[in-house]
N, CA and C atoms as a LAMMPS dump frame, in Angstrom:
ITEM: TIMESTEP
0
ITEM: NUMBER OF ATOMS
339
ITEM: BOX BOUNDS ff ff ff
-5.0000000000000000e+02 5.0000000000000000e+02
-5.0000000000000000e+02 5.0000000000000000e+02
-5.0000000000000000e+02 5.0000000000000000e+02
ITEM: ATOMS id mol type element x y z
1 1 1 N 0.823 -1.199 -0.01
2 1 2 C 0.001 -0.006 0.001
3 1 3 C 0.857 1.238 0.011
4 2 1 N 1.946 1.25 0.752
5 2 2 C 2.809 2.401 0.826
6 2 3 C 3.475 2.675 -0.546
7 3 1 N 3.804 1.634 -1.322
8 3 2 C 4.398 1.774 -2.644
9 3 3 C 3.432 2.464 -3.593
10 4 1 N 2.189 2.075 -3.579
11 4 2 C 1.188 2.752 -4.443
12 4 3 C 1.027 4.202 -4.068
13 5 1 N 1.028 4.489 -2.815
14 5 2 C 0.88 5.874 -2.335
15 5 3 C 2.04 6.71 -2.866
16 6 1 N 3.273 6.171 -2.845
17 6 2 C 4.438 6.911 -3.343
18 6 3 C 4.339 7.154 -4.844
19 7 1 N 3.813 6.189 -5.616
20 7 2 C 3.695 6.372 -7.054
21 7 3 C 2.617 7.433 -7.34
22 8 1 N 1.555 7.399 -6.572
23 8 2 C 0.473 8.399 -6.762
24 8 3 C 0.979 9.799 -6.483
25 9 1 N 1.729 9.978 -5.368
26 9 2 C 2.29 11.263 -5.017
27 9 3 C 3.25 11.723 -6.118
28 10 1 N 4.077 10.821 -6.616
29 10 2 C 5.027 11.187 -7.667
30 10 3 C 4.29 11.628 -8.91
31 11 1 N 3.192 10.964 -9.295
32 11 2 C 2.423 11.298 -10.442
33 11 3 C 1.797 12.685 -10.267
34 12 1 N 1.259 12.95 -9.095
35 12 2 C 0.637 14.286 -8.83
36 12 3 C 1.72 15.381 -8.916
37 13 1 N 2.882 15.169 -8.318
38 13 2 C 3.956 16.144 -8.356
39 13 3 C 4.402 16.34 -9.806
40 14 1 N 4.582 15.291 -10.536
41 14 2 C 5.014 15.408 -11.921
42 14 3 C 4.001 16.172 -12.764
43 15 1 N 2.706 15.927 -12.537
44 15 2 C 1.697 16.598 -13.3
45 15 3 C 1.68 18.1 -12.999
46 16 1 N 1.781 18.455 -11.702
47 16 2 C 1.784 19.858 -11.315
48 16 3 C 3.027 20.519 -11.874
49 17 1 N 4.144 19.869 -11.765
50 17 2 C 5.407 20.446 -12.293
51 17 3 C 5.311 20.631 -13.815
52 18 1 N 4.797 19.655 -14.488
53 18 2 C 4.624 19.746 -15.975
54 18 3 C 3.718 20.871 -16.359
55 19 1 N 2.607 21.047 -15.646
56 19 2 C 1.68 22.133 -15.962
57 19 3 C 2.313 23.481 -15.672
58 20 1 N 3.033 23.58 -14.592
59 20 2 C 3.684 24.84 -14.244
60 20 3 C 4.755 25.188 -15.254
61 21 1 N 5.604 24.271 -15.578
62 21 2 C 6.681 24.56 -16.569
63 21 3 C 6.122 24.766 -17.943
64 22 1 N 5.056 24.103 -18.265
65 22 2 C 4.404 24.258 -19.604
66 22 3 C 3.747 25.628 -19.766
67 23 1 N 3.298 26.231 -18.599
68 23 2 C 2.628 27.494 -18.671
69 23 3 C 3.621 28.661 -18.793
70 24 1 N 4.83 28.474 -18.344
71 24 2 C 5.806 29.589 -18.368
72 24 3 C 6.093 30.095 -19.763
73 25 1 N 6.368 29.26 -20.751
74 25 2 C 6.698 29.793 -22.076
75 25 3 C 5.506 30.548 -22.711
76 26 1 N 4.266 30.153 -22.443
77 26 2 C 3.139 30.84 -23.024
78 26 3 C 3.022 32.24 -22.505
79 27 1 N 3.342 32.471 -21.242
80 27 2 C 3.275 33.835 -20.676
81 27 3 C 4.462 34.71 -21.175
82 28 1 N 5.543 34.053 -21.608
83 28 2 C 6.722 34.782 -22.035
84 28 3 C 6.7 35.051 -23.547
85 29 1 N 5.697 34.696 -24.229
86 29 2 C 5.631 34.894 -25.668
87 29 3 C 5.643 36.372 -25.974
88 30 1 N 6.263 36.707 -27.107
89 30 2 C 6.328 38.078 -27.547
90 30 3 C 4.922 38.455 -28.057
91 31 1 N 4.553 39.736 -27.856
92 31 2 C 3.236 40.167 -28.337
93 31 3 C 3.215 40.24 -29.864
94 32 1 N 2.051 40.019 -30.423
95 32 2 C 1.893 40.03 -31.89
96 32 3 C 1.731 41.477 -32.357
97 33 1 N 2.727 41.968 -33.101
98 33 2 C 2.63 43.289 -33.658
99 33 3 C 1.454 43.481 -34.564
100 34 1 N 1.151 42.44 -35.389
101 34 2 C 0.045 42.506 -36.336
102 34 3 C -1.27 42.622 -35.598
103 35 1 N -1.459 41.813 -34.567
104 35 2 C -2.712 41.849 -33.817
105 35 3 C -2.852 43.202 -33.088
106 36 1 N -1.766 43.654 -32.508
107 36 2 C -1.863 44.956 -31.74
108 36 3 C -2.068 46.102 -32.732
109 37 1 N -1.471 46.082 -33.948
110 37 2 C -1.679 47.108 -34.954
111 37 3 C -3.176 47.138 -35.298
112 38 1 N -3.709 45.925 -35.53
113 38 2 C -5.11 45.847 -35.912
114 38 3 C -6.027 46.441 -34.831
115 39 1 N -5.699 46.178 -33.592
116 39 2 C -6.495 46.674 -32.478
117 39 3 C -6.343 48.149 -32.232
118 40 1 N -5.142 48.699 -32.363
119 40 2 C -4.913 50.057 -31.882
120 40 3 C -4.593 51.053 -33.009
121 41 1 N -4.204 50.627 -34.165
122 41 2 C -3.727 51.556 -35.207
123 41 3 C -4.543 51.528 -36.503
124 42 1 N -5.153 50.407 -36.771
125 42 2 C -5.847 50.217 -38.092
126 42 3 C -6.927 51.263 -38.305
127 43 1 N -7.643 51.648 -37.33
128 43 2 C -8.801 52.582 -37.499
129 43 3 C -8.312 53.879 -38.179
130 44 1 N -7.185 54.386 -37.841
131 44 2 C -6.721 55.63 -38.407
132 44 3 C -5.774 55.354 -39.602
133 45 1 N -4.79 54.445 -39.429
134 45 2 C -3.763 54.229 -40.415
135 45 3 C -4.091 53.221 -41.451
136 46 1 N -5.239 52.55 -41.356
137 46 2 C -5.679 51.55 -42.362
138 46 3 C -5.002 50.23 -42.118
139 47 1 N -5.707 49.191 -42.62
140 47 2 C -5.25 47.809 -42.387
141 47 3 C -3.901 47.494 -43.002
142 48 1 N -3.584 48.156 -44.103
143 48 2 C -2.304 47.908 -44.794
144 48 3 C -1.392 49.148 -44.69
145 49 1 N -1.675 50.002 -43.752
146 49 2 C -0.827 51.15 -43.523
147 49 3 C -1.157 52.342 -44.4
148 50 1 N -2.3 52.34 -45.071
149 50 2 C -2.744 53.464 -45.906
150 50 3 C -4.088 53.933 -45.407
151 51 1 N -4.166 55.176 -44.875
152 51 2 C -5.435 55.661 -44.324
153 51 3 C -6.457 55.755 -45.394
154 52 1 N -7.707 55.555 -44.982
155 52 2 C -8.86 55.697 -45.891
156 52 3 C -9.069 57.183 -46.235
157 53 1 N -9.798 57.428 -47.294
158 53 2 C -10.083 58.788 -47.726
159 53 3 C -10.888 59.525 -46.633
160 54 1 N -11.773 58.782 -45.953
161 54 2 C -12.549 59.386 -44.882
162 54 3 C -11.642 59.853 -43.745
163 55 1 N -10.645 59.056 -43.346
164 55 2 C -9.725 59.461 -42.324
165 55 3 C -8.891 60.673 -42.773
166 56 1 N -8.489 60.695 -44.049
167 56 2 C -7.746 61.854 -44.548
168 56 3 C -8.574 63.097 -44.568
169 57 1 N -9.898 62.959 -44.706
170 57 2 C -10.786 64.102 -44.615
171 57 3 C -10.741 64.753 -43.226
172 58 1 N -10.751 63.879 -42.226
173 58 2 C -10.689 64.336 -40.853
174 58 3 C -9.292 64.8 -40.446
175 59 1 N -8.289 64.089 -40.906
176 59 2 C -6.902 64.312 -40.559
177 59 3 C -6.024 64.435 -41.779
178 60 1 N -6.021 65.534 -42.474
179 60 2 C -5.284 65.691 -43.724
180 60 3 C -3.785 65.402 -43.617
181 61 1 N -3.196 65.639 -42.461
182 61 2 C -1.773 65.395 -42.305
183 61 3 C -1.457 63.957 -41.888
184 62 1 N -2.457 63.089 -41.826
185 62 2 C -2.247 61.692 -41.45
186 62 3 C -1.332 61.03 -42.454
187 63 1 N -0.27 60.443 -42.016
188 63 2 C 0.703 59.818 -42.87
189 63 3 C 0.378 58.4 -43.178
190 64 1 N 0.602 57.994 -44.412
191 64 2 C 0.539 56.579 -44.728
192 64 3 C 1.781 55.903 -44.241
193 65 1 N 1.629 54.777 -43.597
194 65 2 C 2.804 54.093 -43.063
195 65 3 C 3.482 53.214 -44.112
196 66 1 N 2.77 52.955 -45.196
197 66 2 C 3.305 52.066 -46.211
198 66 3 C 3.511 52.733 -47.586
199 67 1 N 3.408 54.05 -47.645
200 67 2 C 3.429 54.672 -48.95
201 67 3 C 4.748 54.641 -49.686
202 68 1 N 5.86 55.016 -49.058
203 68 2 C 7.139 55.114 -49.745
204 68 3 C 8.222 54.245 -49.181
205 69 1 N 7.868 53.511 -48.158
206 69 2 C 8.903 52.762 -47.434
207 69 3 C 9.695 53.588 -46.478
208 70 1 N 9.285 54.843 -46.276
209 70 2 C 9.974 55.722 -45.351
210 70 3 C 9.977 55.137 -43.928
211 71 1 N 8.882 54.551 -43.57
212 71 2 C 8.807 53.927 -42.232
213 71 3 C 9.706 52.721 -42.073
214 72 1 N 9.953 52.041 -43.203
215 72 2 C 10.848 50.884 -43.144
216 72 3 C 12.276 51.354 -42.778
217 73 1 N 12.643 52.585 -43.187
218 73 2 C 13.957 53.111 -42.943
219 73 3 C 14.034 53.868 -41.598
220 74 1 N 12.881 54.215 -41.066
221 74 2 C 12.856 55.008 -39.812
222 74 3 C 13.287 54.114 -38.657
223 75 1 N 14.124 54.604 -37.749
224 75 2 C 14.506 53.788 -36.607
225 75 3 C 13.311 53.384 -35.759
226 76 1 N 13.315 52.193 -35.256
227 76 2 C 12.22 51.685 -34.45
228 76 3 C 11.983 52.612 -33.261
229 77 1 N 13.036 53.154 -32.702
230 77 2 C 12.902 54.055 -31.537
231 77 3 C 12.065 55.261 -31.904
232 78 1 N 12.159 55.734 -33.12
233 78 2 C 11.363 56.941 -33.531
234 78 3 C 9.874 56.591 -33.611
235 79 1 N 9.569 55.412 -34.102
236 79 2 C 8.163 54.964 -34.177
237 79 3 C 7.622 54.816 -32.739
238 80 1 N 8.413 54.198 -31.867
239 80 2 C 8.022 53.986 -30.499
240 80 3 C 7.784 55.348 -29.785
241 81 1 N 8.675 56.314 -30.096
242 81 2 C 8.537 57.653 -29.473
243 81 3 C 7.21 58.262 -29.869
244 82 1 N 6.783 58.079 -31.139
245 82 2 C 5.511 58.634 -31.589
246 82 3 C 4.324 57.982 -30.813
247 83 1 N 4.445 56.692 -30.573
248 83 2 C 3.417 56 -29.789
249 83 3 C 3.491 56.459 -28.338
250 84 1 N 4.64 56.627 -27.813
251 84 2 C 4.839 56.956 -26.368
252 84 3 C 4.34 58.385 -26.111
253 85 1 N 4.651 59.318 -26.992
254 85 2 C 4.392 60.729 -26.711
255 85 3 C 3.276 61.337 -27.546
256 86 1 N 2.783 60.595 -28.497
257 86 2 C 1.755 61.112 -29.426
258 86 3 C 2.432 61.886 -30.566
259 87 1 N 1.656 62.363 -31.475
260 87 2 C 2.262 63.064 -32.647
261 87 3 C 1.327 64.24 -32.915
262 88 1 N 1.903 65.434 -32.782
263 88 2 C 1.157 66.629 -33.032
264 88 3 C -0.077 66.706 -32.17
265 89 1 N -1.15 67.197 -32.72
266 89 2 C -2.401 67.334 -31.917
267 89 3 C -3.383 66.233 -32.257
268 90 1 N -3.058 65.36 -33.192
269 90 2 C -4.029 64.373 -33.664
270 90 3 C -3.782 62.976 -33.154
271 91 1 N -2.544 62.596 -32.927
272 91 2 C -2.259 61.224 -32.451
273 91 3 C -2.002 61.272 -30.928
274 92 1 N -2.879 60.677 -30.201
275 92 2 C -2.741 60.614 -28.777
276 92 3 C -1.634 59.667 -28.351
277 93 1 N -1.165 59.81 -27.126
278 93 2 C -0.141 58.916 -26.61
279 93 3 C -0.733 57.543 -26.282
280 94 1 N 0.084 56.521 -26.376
281 94 2 C -0.333 55.16 -26.061
282 94 3 C 0.33 54.73 -24.764
283 95 1 N 0.994 55.673 -24.058
284 95 2 C 1.582 55.382 -22.763
285 95 3 C 0.442 55.082 -21.817
286 96 1 N 0.58 53.951 -21.084
287 96 2 C -0.521 53.539 -20.22
288 96 3 C -1.544 52.632 -20.883
289 97 1 N -1.497 52.613 -22.2
290 97 2 C -2.394 51.73 -22.982
291 97 3 C -1.602 50.514 -23.442
292 98 1 N -0.42 50.775 -23.944
293 98 2 C 0.442 49.688 -24.444
294 98 3 C 1.712 49.605 -23.571
295 99 1 N 2.208 48.401 -23.427
296 99 2 C 3.49 48.224 -22.716
297 99 3 C 4.608 48.559 -23.661
298 100 1 N 5.821 48.749 -23.184
299 100 2 C 6.966 48.999 -24.06
300 100 3 C 7.181 47.828 -25.047
301 101 1 N 6.938 46.606 -24.584
302 101 2 C 7.095 45.428 -25.43
303 101 3 C 6.056 45.462 -26.575
304 102 1 N 4.819 45.878 -26.226
305 102 2 C 3.798 45.976 -27.306
306 102 3 C 4.113 47.053 -28.276
307 103 1 N 4.614 48.196 -27.813
308 103 2 C 5.029 49.288 -28.739
309 103 3 C 6.067 48.818 -29.643
310 104 1 N 7.059 48.063 -29.114
311 104 2 C 8.131 47.546 -29.946
312 104 3 C 7.605 46.571 -31.001
313 105 1 N 6.682 45.739 -30.619
314 105 2 C 6.065 44.801 -31.547
315 105 3 C 5.329 45.538 -32.698
316 106 1 N 4.596 46.563 -32.348
317 106 2 C 3.887 47.342 -33.364
318 106 3 C 4.902 48.039 -34.28
319 107 1 N 5.899 48.663 -33.704
320 107 2 C 6.906 49.363 -34.492
321 107 3 C 7.613 48.444 -35.47
322 108 1 N 7.865 47.239 -34.995
323 108 2 C 8.539 46.224 -35.857
324 108 3 C 7.562 45.812 -36.96
325 109 1 N 6.314 45.648 -36.642
326 109 2 C 5.322 45.247 -37.631
327 109 3 C 5.118 46.35 -38.707
328 110 1 N 5.049 47.581 -38.262
329 110 2 C 4.866 48.695 -39.185
330 110 3 C 5.954 48.688 -40.259
331 111 1 N 7.134 48.291 -39.923
332 111 2 C 8.279 48.269 -40.891
333 111 3 C 8.04 47.244 -41.98
334 112 1 N 7.093 46.305 -41.783
335 112 2 C 6.808 45.287 -42.798
336 112 3 C 5.706 45.685 -43.731
337 113 1 N 5.044 46.783 -43.473
338 113 2 C 3.883 47.214 -44.287
339 113 3 C 4.347 47.673 -45.694
């Protein structure tokens, strides 16, 4: 009886340990720049980085993120700074809304548009 009890305890400990270790990588995954862009940026900048005519009517200075590849050459830190501090009077800050890791993921994604 004692032997069975030891095997049962070992199985329970192994299961708990496996679940705990298996959960760690999922929480450490990098955020998806594409998903975050869709959630926070698409409404103004468009799904493919080109604002709609309607948005340009409201915000004529709104830049296309994919028009000339200028954003591909722009340092990631500059894109993050725009998200962190806002841009002009039309783009609000995302500080407190997005984490630094999420801002980096979006900036990296924008460079692929």
